C-alpha positions in Angstrom: 5.5 -26.6 -70.8 3.3 -24.9 -68.2 1.8 -28.3 -67.4 5.2 -29.8 -66.8 6.1 -26.9 -64.5 2.8 -27.3 -62.6 3.4 -31.0 -62.2 6.9 -30.3 -60.8 5.6 -27.7 -58.3 2.8 -30.0 -57.1 5.4 -32.8 -56.7 7.7 -30.5 -54.8 4.9 -29.5 -52.4 3.9 -33.1 -52.0 7.5 -34.0 -51.0 7.6 -31.1 -48.4 4.2 -32.2 -47.0 5.3 -35.8 -46.7 8.5 -34.8 -44.9 6.6 -32.5 -42.5 4.0 -35.1 -41.9 6.8 -37.7 -41.1 8.3 -35.3 -38.7 4.9 -34.8 -37.0 4.6 -38.6 -36.9 8.0 -38.9 -35.3 7.2 -36.4 -32.6 3.8 -37.9 -32.0 5.5 -41.3 -31.5 7.5 -39.6 -28.7 4.4 -38.0 -27.2 2.5 -41.3 -27.1 5.6 -42.9 -25.4 5.8 -40.5 -22.5 3.7 -39.5 -19.5 2.9 -35.8 -19.5 1.2 -34.9 -16.2 1.5 -31.1 -16.9 0.0 -31.3 -20.4 3.2 -29.7 -21.9 2.5 -31.6 -25.1 -1.2 -30.8 -25.3 -0.7 -28.8 -28.5 1.0 -31.7 -30.3 -1.8 -32.5 -32.6 -0.9 -35.1 -35.3 -3.8 -34.2 -37.5 -2.2 -30.9 -38.4 -0.3 -30.5 -41.7 3.0 -30.0 -39.8 4.2 -29.7 -36.2 5.4 -26.1 -36.7 2.6 -24.6 -34.6 3.2 -27.0 -31.6 4.6 -25.5 -28.4 8.3 -26.4 -27.8 8.9 -27.1 -31.5 10.7 -24.6 -33.8 10.7 -25.0 -37.6 12.8 -23.3 -40.3 11.4 -21.4 -43.3 10.7 -24.7 -45.1 8.5 -25.9 -42.2 10.9 -28.5 -41.1 11.7 -29.1 -37.4 15.0 -27.6 -36.2 14.5 -27.5 -32.5 12.7 -29.5 -29.8 12.9 -27.8 -26.4 11.4 -29.9 -23.6 13.7 -29.2 -20.7 12.2 -29.4 -17.1 8.8 -30.5 -18.5 8.2 -33.3 -15.9 8.1 -36.0 -18.6 8.7 -39.6 -18.0 8.9 -42.6 -20.4 11.5 -43.3 -23.0 13.0 -41.8 -26.2 11.8 -43.4 -29.4 13.8 -44.4 -32.5 11.5 -42.2 -34.7 13.3 -39.1 -33.3 16.1 -40.1 -35.7 13.7 -39.1 -38.6 14.0 -35.4 -37.8 16.5 -34.8 -40.6 16.9 -31.1 -40.1 17.0 -31.1 -36.3 19.7 -28.9 -34.8 18.7 -28.8 -31.1 17.3 -31.7 -29.1 16.9 -30.5 -25.5 15.1 -32.9 -23.2 17.2 -32.3 -20.1 15.9 -32.5 -16.5 13.0 -34.9 -16.9 12.5 -38.5 -15.8 13.2 -40.1 -19.2 14.5 -43.7 -18.8 15.6 -46.5 -21.0 18.3 -46.5 -23.7 19.4 -43.8 -26.0 18.2 -44.9 -29.4 21.0 -45.6 -31.9 18.8 -43.8 -34.5 19.8 -40.4 -33.0 23.0 -41.0 -34.9 21.0 -40.1 -38.0 20.6 -36.5 -36.9 23.6 -35.3 -38.8 22.6 -31.6 -38.5 22.4 -31.7 -34.7 24.3 -29.0 -33.0 23.2 -29.6 -29.4 22.1 -32.8 -27.6 20.9 -32.2 -24.1 19.8 -35.3 -22.3 21.3 -34.6 -18.9 19.5 -35.1 -15.6 17.3 -38.0 -16.6 17.3 -41.7 -15.9 18.8 -43.0 -19.1 20.6 -46.3 -18.9 22.5 -48.6 -21.1 25.4 -47.8 -23.5 26.2 -44.6 -25.3 25.4 -45.6 -28.9 28.5 -45.5 -31.2 26.3 -44.1 -33.8 26.5 -40.7 -32.1 29.9 -40.5 -33.6 28.1 -39.7 -36.9 27.1 -36.3 -35.5 29.9 -34.3 -37.0 28.0 -31.0 -36.6 27.6 -31.5 -32.8 29.0 -28.8 -30.6 27.5 -29.6 -27.2 26.7 -33.1 -25.9 25.4 -33.3 -22.4 24.6 -36.8 -21.1 25.6 -36.2 -17.5 23.6 -37.3 -14.4 22.0 -40.4 -15.9 22.6 -44.1 -15.4 24.6 -44.8 -18.5 27.2 -47.6 -18.4 30.0 -49.2 -20.4 32.7 -47.2 -22.1 32.4 -44.1 -24.2 32.6 -45.3 -27.8 35.8 -44.3 -29.7 33.7 -42.9 -32.5 32.1 -40.5 -30.0 35.5 -39.5 -28.5 36.8 -38.8 -32.0 34.2 -36.0 -32.3 36.4 -34.0 -29.9 39.5 -34.4 -32.1 38.0 -34.3 -35.6 34.5 -32.9 -35.2 33.1 -29.7 -33.9 32.4 -30.9 -30.4 33.4 -28.3 -27.9 31.7 -29.7 -24.7 31.0 -33.3 -23.9 29.8 -33.9 -20.3 29.2 -37.5 -19.3 29.9 -37.1 -15.6 27.7 -38.7 -12.9 27.0 -41.9 -14.8 28.2 -45.5 -14.3 30.7 -45.3 -17.1 33.9 -47.3 -17.2 37.4 -46.4 -18.4 39.3 -43.1 -18.3 39.7 -40.1 -20.5 42.5 -37.6 -20.0 42.0 -33.9 -20.3 43.9 -32.4 -23.2 44.1 -29.2 -25.1 46.0 -30.6 -28.1 43.1 -29.8 -30.4 43.5 -26.1 -30.0 41.0 -25.6 -27.2 40.7 -26.5 -23.6 38.6 -29.6 -22.9 38.6 -29.2 -19.2 34.8 -29.8 -18.9 34.6 -33.0 -21.0 34.5 -35.6 -18.3 34.6 -35.4 -14.5 33.7 -38.1 -12.0 33.1 -41.0 -14.3 31.6 -43.0 -11.4 29.1 -41.4 -9.2 
């Protein structure tokens, strides 16, 4: 019986280690895809057991990544699909950098995400409809980029049926109109302003 219990514990630790390593791999994929002239990501060492000791990364008690805070870090480059592997991520803050390219649709896998801060970058392309999967999201800031097309209906529905309290997509190249409303029980006066900049 003790042997079975020991095997179970070893297996559980192996699963946790694999998850932490995959999170480190995901963050390292981002690191290798960006230019970091100020060495903000210098502590991001992929050979460590998990990324919980890295600067700008916060983990929970199970050593799983819950926050990535890289605002105003002078980073350039692009987001990577691997960021969608951070299963327990609650805060992704990469605002006020020079990140370009598209928003990966894989960010729609971050179902525990509470805040998505990608404002003041150089992101282009469409807003992925997969972001409509983020039912826990409270704050979505995509303003001051070069995003185009229309806001997907699935994303707009987060305002009506999700937890989204603020969605700022102003100062992009988006098409279409969205009317301000407070039918959902709270004022949505800051959702969209100046669709075309």
